[in-house]
Steps between C-alpha positions, in 0.01 A plus 500: 500500500541539128777315323794720397845449356639413843268200539617169344270323261374187669401310189628529147434248226596532135450249222481519125279246328438440131125457455356303212130576554479875450353713227601833356139622525430730795164595652395862499587544869861385472773763506722470194802711414697471180424340166768416249473376144667159464837502334484401137145617431392467141442872459842591630701682230877523476641826633837671520568671833753781534574659838670836553578636846478874547729627776422836660756716678411818691807722488548816700748748346628793707790740469765565765268740683224242522274664244325277244626508143222528245481471122681167459397241239573133431810601303651645818495167690679168471367189673693175535380171645782273617729714285289463184364826354120516470284700260289759680144491368330723758615830645251705701566792729297539820522840666385491863554848629564513873307827527176357361196692615347351816134418472265726698473397863155388612438490876417155641129431491427731206602266220244327285591159643291189435507210744471160329335193645758289323820605334536398137813326369664621184826458309793721408411593143781569252463767236299399197647540153521869416407607854722735701389461859804482727751722321633785716326354806639366825363155586458436873348170621386492864530140624351405838618171652212446740645170626793663678326805645286515811192718512688804627759468222229458236328818619831685491586378148159586356506845663843569349378400154192722534712794613728464199211484254323798659793738543812383314386335177596700192372521146785271386403218738294191426423278800399132514381311811588137569423283802623165626279342766642148506326328209576708191633832379198721433542792261230730636579791266704534182716811461273802528509873568144506640564596862140451613490146364836416656387637837176306481690174456732574791205584724316184396789267587425300814743542788577172674491262201778267399667482839519121497851539358615726782840431644514197728814488711656164577779591734559613858273801448194286416193541718416218740152396383478190717448280194632148483827441321449453128692505175756777463312786335810670360476267201155639424614856554753449223218412263301807612791734432552337163139578416546867592806529279331302222205741517738793468660332200161453336422868551830596337430274203155654458656846488752369245231523231584870478825620342541810718676518836284385789535558873331256736448643849489198731320550833581224751586449865836350422571173324694219668700246305544150641765287335649449157168445321394852573832636386442332164148641482630845590741487206223380268276789608774756448587361157136509395485866599819579310369327187173689527665839553353532850676654799385412853454785748444319827327666795496354851143572606593453867669838490733596783473219753594536866391171654590354835774241521243223548229631266173678572148406602402398147639149561546260786814495708782259421550175682811322620827634629571721197300788647742509794828441314444767233452244225140606433588870466795418274290276278229766468747770399676268257175398331393863465834595344484208254155605386630848419812361333278318249312819415830682460641231269187490282525873442878515456522220244222639279596869496260621768539621856369373833318721751564358847439632853299797376140581590454725194419210268392715206859620476585161351253562217641850446852355482389272216322791335809721498734219387337454159590774258613534139594171328508324161331172408722295268377178344673234296431145381771286653717302262549231767221247436615243758245417772742379765410746776854634529589855599563743215709806564373824345708813446375838373737774384476834322658525155603862547782627718247675721575454871192341654394260772281214381267306729367173356438134575827309492352176362222245523436127510378342177193283464499124561350203325299268722728210418795700635335605826687403814322345799491841670351660187223240486417551867493875449257466209254307716517760777432773243199316363357435847529864603351656187132587502453417130475118477709289265284296262750296299392173665144386567440431870199383699491450877283344769524572874333288769503493880469227766490561874785338694420619852322786678736760349671370186384404151690307238476680164591286198571699184485345155639675190429367152710581190424353155783272403480622141634839611816357654813438302675176573878519515743217467714477807733216589332264261146547638226742404430748777234763561650752740257741662570779751226601741501814711221673686370644822193490720393828660253571779241735348414664831846616601683456172750272674689247291414169667728274302696475177478228238828403336564172324725376223352193334738299281254237376671214317266339251498156343453468125135403549429791736677748275287393205181548703611838632423673171129427555468482879552748785754507778368569849717633779378482860622651822345549841519739794357536848305822546261655750145618421489824299489654155808464283634587156726258317719580201693222328733512200619202298788515254614257234870494576589399145352812338445748783125528429298597810134470599322663795200401708364729771183467706350557846371222726342471844561245773191512727514450874304176525515512880237774488266301275192414710208523257638263235716191489863609488660363182825550312523607139387239249749340260380376162743270324525274201801300611681345794874481431740278696765708674762274346404637157569862592772630269632728775473512880642786705511287816683174544495210743350552844419865434297406194314229692420743783364764265307244298329386821385858565366555148135381485528462122749213544326174591650151490805619309295672230444871453170644391577738213259799499362566154575877537302582184207276604481340158430126504486222241212255472752220474623549856341513842485818703626494857351733762675550832441722802516491879234583760592613853273441795752572777471880515122499456453234766717687747308821437168320552626349823590844635155631417298204631730378777474147357791287383544500122396196302618408153233368264530368143475742209317439174641634170430468128596665166246646254523633143273774371436659162313822562236422763476132409678225691641253247700267725561427868722247677377270771525663847791378711516496878834592655583508870756761611819361649466542879877470548574824317486844657255632240297177471591496131280313255660440157247483216599321177280453193565333166258614228456304178482775235413263217134531603494871417501661153770759424419855605515749785376405846482643851653248738357524853627325815256472791600407857225450762512461876161343583557517875601865510253593228772675302640473151765632265481553124776560243449561127725567201466479119672221308537410132461144376665421165489182287 
């Protein structure tokens, strides 16, 4: 069984340690994101920075009969912000005739459609200086939330989009295609009138992806899976729904690069809110759309649903007495209604319209198409320069006595300075950064991931993140210097796309005067640990300096092998190379306290005799310090497998191991072989292997470090190799 949100994490360990043996030099194989010039560089010249904020209002002007009024100029309008008159700098008329000529209809199968092996990602491109690209065009963005739709709903949504493009798209329409599959918002096509290209993208999209975020009920209507009782998964469902709304907000902000009106057609199979956190996120998403001039046109891809009172055959039956008392049927109907209420509210609050309980899904796109008509774009530079994030009321009127109905945005929220962010704002920023596909590179981050087998099924995965201390700003707080770092991230299963676990930690690290002075030259390392099953995973971690709001991203894939199936070689863990053992008492922050900390420390193989082995991460070592090499070998699974094949009881024999250093094909150094007997009292017959290498015998340079483990009795071996850099 794969680990999901509903399964509690069995082990979690988080510490933050200041390391005084690191180097800023990284080997070629290390992943590095973000480089920043130190503050106060000699070549830094004095500058004067002036910021002006251009505010755009799309104003529809119609007479009493509902006909658009044309020929108006900036002199005909008055705009006030919080009662203060503003100077209109931009006035542009966009005429979107409702009787635009439909494009010729091409029967399905006769288009010149290209099927792509892999869809390319792009960006919403604003108009270049002097370019007129979007004027007098209707901008329709088709947004597919693949995480909420099942396969049938995804087919239905894609078919509706293809039908609209083939038969109902007009010469005034420009269409963009966006997709959210659980990890990021992918802009598959910028606004375009090329029907063949749009159809090719829709036909290339894979049905069935992104369903790891599908709705998971946690009430009387839940299926009885027979699983053991675990942590309440409704808490995780809240986070999932937040991610869906955050993705929608990111899409709206991307469309906000364009000044014209935009309609986002949102295909989803409902959207359930769970608690106050989601209500706050819902408001944030709506406000982002309003600021960006985007209206949501939500479409329930389930269409007209006529399900049985206890569900259909697509899920297991309910358990408990609720199926007999009517509680299960009531909960199912209530959850379905709530999911539609959210779609309705998203559309209503942003000027769109929801299409619910209708199998003709393309009608929702047509509704958005017909809603956008003649309007004016008015722009002004606000005279309110405060960055307090408060709401600013906007009012647009006509100077003449002409009777007209004006449709415009009633106001917006101003920008905020990082120092004035509330706790909710800071949390929201991290969620935005985690969801976006384009990484943040304001902080330099390096990471190392290892694995150690705990039993036949589980592996402990320690994760070490390194951040150069020179990039952190120390803030005075309560008389002590403090480096406050926020960490957020997630681990996903690459095979099913399922989010296995989330990483969230707030590290208020109080520093002594001596430590604070060293921090400018030394790195900070943050460690955490999780219990995972064998498989291939992707991890994405963000770190933020809470004093400045600067964020860095690290993302990579890693594999945890199933060592139980290893029969040809000695089963070993990953190998940890370190330049320091740090007493746990010197950790500047520990997430766990008391008995819980002691229990987790006992499970972490990197903690021995009250000291933690600090992985080098960058694999850069100094000649003035020794290098520690640690790994584990497991004879339990191999011995049991051999016993089944030979019908003889397993026997545990000593292992021989040593460490070698190579430059090219030449061996330049090798430690003395050590003989280690596996512990017969452990399930896996674990043999811990520790080496201390005196680096002073080697000249500075690049080496290949190789660890060799031999089983003379079983005539097997294991070899591990990685490049290192030795500096003076």
